[in-house]
N, C-alpha and C positions, 0 to 999 in steps of 0.2 A: 402427883400423877395429873396434873391437868383439869382443865373443866370445859364443859360446855357452855355455850351462850348460843338460847335459842329464843327467837321471834315467834310468836305462837299465834293462835287464829288461822292458820293459812293450812284449807285442806289437801292432805295427800289425795295423792290419785295416778294412775299406771299399773306397769307389773313388777312384781318383785319375787325373787328366786329365794328360798329359805336357803340359809346357807345347812353345811353337814351336820349331825346331831353330837351337839359337847358332850351330853352324858353316855352318848354310845362311847365317841370316838376314847374317851379315857377308859374304858374299860377293852376296848379292842386294841389298843398302841401296848398297854399291857401285856396282852394276849400273846404277841410277835414274841416272847420269853418263852416261850413253850416251846419251841421249836429250834433248830438249826439251821432250820431252811430259811429261803427266803419268802416273805411276806409282804404283799402289794397291796397296799389299803387307800384309798379314794374319795373324795368327796370328803377330807377332812377339814373343818373351820380354821381357817387363819385367826386364830384367839390367843391370847394371853397362856391361857389355863392345858391348852394343846400343843403350844410350841412348847412351855417350861417343860413338859412331862417329855416329849421325843428328847429337847435337849440333857434332858434328866436320861435316856435311854442310849445316848450317845454318850454319856460319860460312863455309863458301865462297861459297855463297849461294843456296844449295836451297831451295825454300822446304816447307815441312814442317809440314801441318796432321794432327794427330790427330782421326781420325773417332770411334774407339770403342776400347776396352778392345782394344791391340795388332793395330791396324789402322791404317795412318796412307797419308798421301797426299803423294808427292814432286815437284815441278818444278824442274832443272836446267837452265832459259831464261835465268840471269843470272848465270852463276858469275864468281867474281872470279879469274881463273887466277895473279894476280899474291902472294895470301893464302899459297898455298904457299909463298913465298920470306919469310914472315911469323916471326918469336917461335911466334906463338900457334900456329901450326901444328906446326914443330916440337916444341913441349911437348906439346900433346894429341894429336898424331899420335907422338912416342916413346915413351906412355904404354898406347898398344892396338896388339897385335897384329895386329887385324885391315887396321886403317890401311896395312898392305903392300897390301892389293887395292883400293885408291885408284890406286894410280900406273897399270893396264891403261887402264882408261878415259877416266883424263885422258889418256894418252898417246895414245890413238886419237883421240879425239872432236879435243882440243887442241894435239897436240903436244905436251907438256908434262907427266911425270910425277913429280913428287917424293917423296921421305919423307926422312925420320929413322930411324933404324936402331928399329925395331918393339920396345916392350917384351913385355909377357905373361909367362908364366909360365915360373919359373928351373927347368927340365927337363932343360939338356944345350943345347948346338948347333943351330941351326937355320939353317940355312944358307938364303942369300938366292939363291944362283950360278944356281937353274933359273928362277927372273924372269927376271934380265938376262941371260944367255943368250938365252932367248927373244924378249925386246925385240929384243936386238942385230940376232937371225934374221930381226926383223919389218923391219930396216933403221934401228932406233933410233942416235944414240949415247949412252954411257952414262957417268958419272964418279963416283965416290965422295971422299967430302972425307974423310979418318982423321979430321983434328983434329976437325970438327965430326960427325959420324957422320954424315953426310947422301948420300942416294944421288940423283942425278938422272939421267933420261933423257930426251931430246929429237930433235923426226924435224920434217921439212919434211913428210913423209907416210910412212904404213909400208905394204909392199908382202908379201903373200903369200909365204910360204918352206916349205917341208920341215924339220922337224926332227925329232929325237932326243931326248927328254927324257933328262937324268942321271938321275933317281929320278921316281917316280911323286907327285911332289908337289900335294897335293890345292890349296891355295895357290897355286901357279907356275901349274898347270894352269889355275886360272879367269883369274887373272889377263893372261893368255897369249890366253885364248880372247876374251876381254872386247876387248882391244887388236886380235887377228886379224879380230874381225865388224866394224872399220870400217876395215882395210885394204883395198889394191886386190891384187886377185887372190884365190887358193888356198893355205888354210894346211892344212897336215898335219903334226899333231903324234901320234907314235908314242909309245908307253909312260906316254899321258894317262892322271890319275887318272882313275875310271870311278863313284866312290862316289856315294849318291843324290843327295847334297845339289849335287855339281855335275851330276849328269843334271838338277836341278831348273834351272841357272843356264840352262844349255844351252837347256831347253825355254822357259825364259822368253823368253830372246834370241830365239828362233824365233818366238814371240809378239811382238816388237815390231821383225819384220821381218826376223829375221837367218838365215843359210842355214846350218845347222851339221847335220851329218850325222854317223854313225856313233855316237849319243848311247846310253853303255851299256858299251862297249867300250872299250881300249884305242888306238884308232886314230880322232882326231877328224879329220873335213874340216870346215873352214871358208872358205865362200865370201863374202870380203867386200862392204860394201853401200856405197850411199855416207850415210846415214844411217837412223838404229829412232826408230822411231814410243814412243809410248807401251801401256801394257797393265795388267792386273791379275792379282795371284799371290800364292799362298798356300801358308806355310813347310809342310814336312811335322813331324811331331811326331819333337821330342829323340830321337835312339834310345840318348844317353848318357842322359839321364834316365829313360829305360824302364830298361834294364840296373843303373842305382844304384836303384830303385824294386825289380826282384826280388831281389836282392842284400838289400836290406833286410826285405824278405818272408821271406826264409830265413834270415837271423841272428836274426831277432826272433822268429820260428816263429809271423809273420803269417798274414793269409789277405788277400791284396789281390787286387781286379783291376783291370786298368791301361787305361785305355779308350784306343778309337781311335788304335792304335798304328804304324797303317799296316803289318800284319804282311808286306806281299810286300817293304819296304824295310828290314827287321831285319839282312837277309842272315843271319849263322852268329851271331847273337848265341843264340837261342832252343837253337841247339845245343850253344854251348859251356858257357851255365848247367846243361843238362841233363847235359852229360858232370861236371858236379862231385855229380851225383844231386839237381839240384834239377829239381819237378814243377810242366812248365808245360803248360797248355791252351788251344787257340786257343777262341774263341768269337764266331764272327764276325769283326770285328778288334779284337775285344779281347782280352788276354791275363789269363788267370787265373790266380795261385799259390795252391797250398792251401797248408795248415798241415800244417809235417811234422814229429817228431821227432827225425826224423835224416834225414840225407843224405849219400851216400857218393861219393867221387869213382872216375871210373869208372878203369882201366887199358888199356893197350896189349894186343891181342890175347897178346903172348908173357909178360903177366903185368907189366911193367916200368911202372914211373911214370910216370903219365900228362904230358906237357907241352902247356901251351897257350901260345902264341905270336903276335906282332902282324902283321900282316902286309897290304899295298895291298889295295883292297876290288877281289874279294868274299871276301879274308881277313879275320880278325878284325883291329876297331879297335884301334887301339893305347888310345884314351881308356877303354877299359873293362878294362885290364887291373889297375889298380892295384884294381878295386872287386871282379874274381874274386878276386884276393891276398885283400883282406880275408873274401870271402864261403868262399873254399875253410878259412878259421883256424877256422871254427866244425865244418866237416864230419867224415867218418870217412876216413881215407886221406891219400895225400898228393900233390902236383903240383909241378912246376917251372914256375916264370912267367920265359918270356924275353920281354925287354921290349928288341929289337931297335931300333928308331928312335931312343930318348933314354937318352944314358947316365945320367942325374940323377935317373930319375921312380920310380925304389925307393927311395931314401934315406928315405922317408917309415917304414920297415919297423922303426927304430928304437922309433919310438912304439908301435907296435903292439907289440913286443917287451915294452916297460915296460909294456902292462897284460895279460901273461902269453901272447901269442899265440906258437908255435913257428914260428921262422923263421927260415932261413941263409940270407945275402947272399951269394950265391957270387961275384958280382962287380956291378961296376954296371949289368949288363943280365940278372941274373938272380938268381932268388930261390926257394928250396923251401920250403912250405909242408907243415906235417906238423898235419894236422888234429886239432885238440882233441876234436871227437864232441860237443860241445856241454859240455864245461865252458867254464863264463862265463869271459868277460875281465874285471877290475878297472878301474873308471872313474880318471881320473889327466886330469891337467893338459898340455895339448898346444900346439903350434903349428899353424896349417894351411900348407902349404909353396908349395901352386897348388891349383889349381879340381880337380882329380880326386882328387889326393891329401886333401883338404878333407873332401873329398863321402865319400870312404873312412875315415875318422877320425871321422865323422859316421857312419856304420854302424857301425863298431868300437860306438862310444859310447851308441847304441840299445839294442846286443843288452848293455854292459856289466851287471855289479853296481856299484849304487852311483853317484857323480858322477862326472860329467866336464864338464872345461872347453878348450873350443877358441877360440884365440888367432887373430887374424890373420883372419876371415871375410868380411873384405872381396873376399879370394880366392874363399870361395865365390859370395860376391855374384855374382861376374864370370859364373857360368855356370851358377846354380838361381835361381830365378822364385820370392820371398816362401815359400823354402823352412820355415822353422820354422813359420808359419802353416798350413801345408798338411800339414805332419807333425802338427802339432796335431789336424787333424780327421783323422786317422787314430789317434789315441790314444797319441801321442807327449807325453812330458814335457821339452819344452825353450822355452826362454828366451833373447833375445837381451838383451846385457847391453852397455852403451856405456861405452866407457875411462874 
């Protein structure tokens, strides 16, 4: 998969524009299957996971036309439903976590939704129960072939229902919303995910002729319609990349302007980084990170150690906890990072410890970071285990003294667009090396 070789210790300075949001793009791309009419999507990130899903849509029979960089026209008017049973679908779908969200629109429009057990990051268990319980509530028949690791949902038609989701799963909510938008009658989804990317999906479906209310809350009401039409949609900027750039600026003592961040959709992200002592300034819809010699972690009112944990939106996103953890390693003070959702996501800290970071892994969900107050990390050779840990290691390498090598950078490529070219434009010394 290749490696990055980084000469650290160089401040990152300048302006950078975040890519389109990966997690939104995967939902929106699946939604093109809801209609036979053209759908134009812009600000799609040029990353591995998105490109794989576009390729899979083409294999299904979706007409795909690239209009310009990041902008595509899709038309799903000749879908090959039988492709779902083939070996090519099983192989490609099984290598992509986002493929799970093909099931809802296929089930709602064609009465069949099949997926192999999806791949993606190895960060712990990611249960599918929420998706399938929702489909069954709508009247679908669900089966799982444990030997082939293949999920099937079928129906003559879907009927609206009231349901309470066991967890506020983003992909689960998206899948159920897409299926319910073409069901007969009214669907109520309690404990629905309500993050901005899910809101974007609901707004898109409404522009297609859907009837979804409660957008932005944890109670969604969907009045099913007979068919949906085409539309145009633009993806939001990627909030995880924005948080990553904040961490890079702070760790390297750089000065960055992050352009067009859609500040009102950042939720708690600025607040959490400010609690690490990082100065942030809003300039219109840009986010400015000034250079700081030191940044000091806040404490609770009684002086006890700060805890940063993830929570369903509008709480802090779990995808940024790895970034917060590595950024705290160069701060003054200490913080407890509590990753509630995934039990394997903090296991990459051993690599940071090898670099000189002071981190105590308390258990699979919690790590205490004792900030070094700008005592530099040292360059080492390491391997990226998943997207977010990979970028966390990249941030550490950019700030470290000496040379670092990061292997398995295909994981980083899954979520970050042309990252080495964009970082070089900010002053980083980073090279991609073929295996």
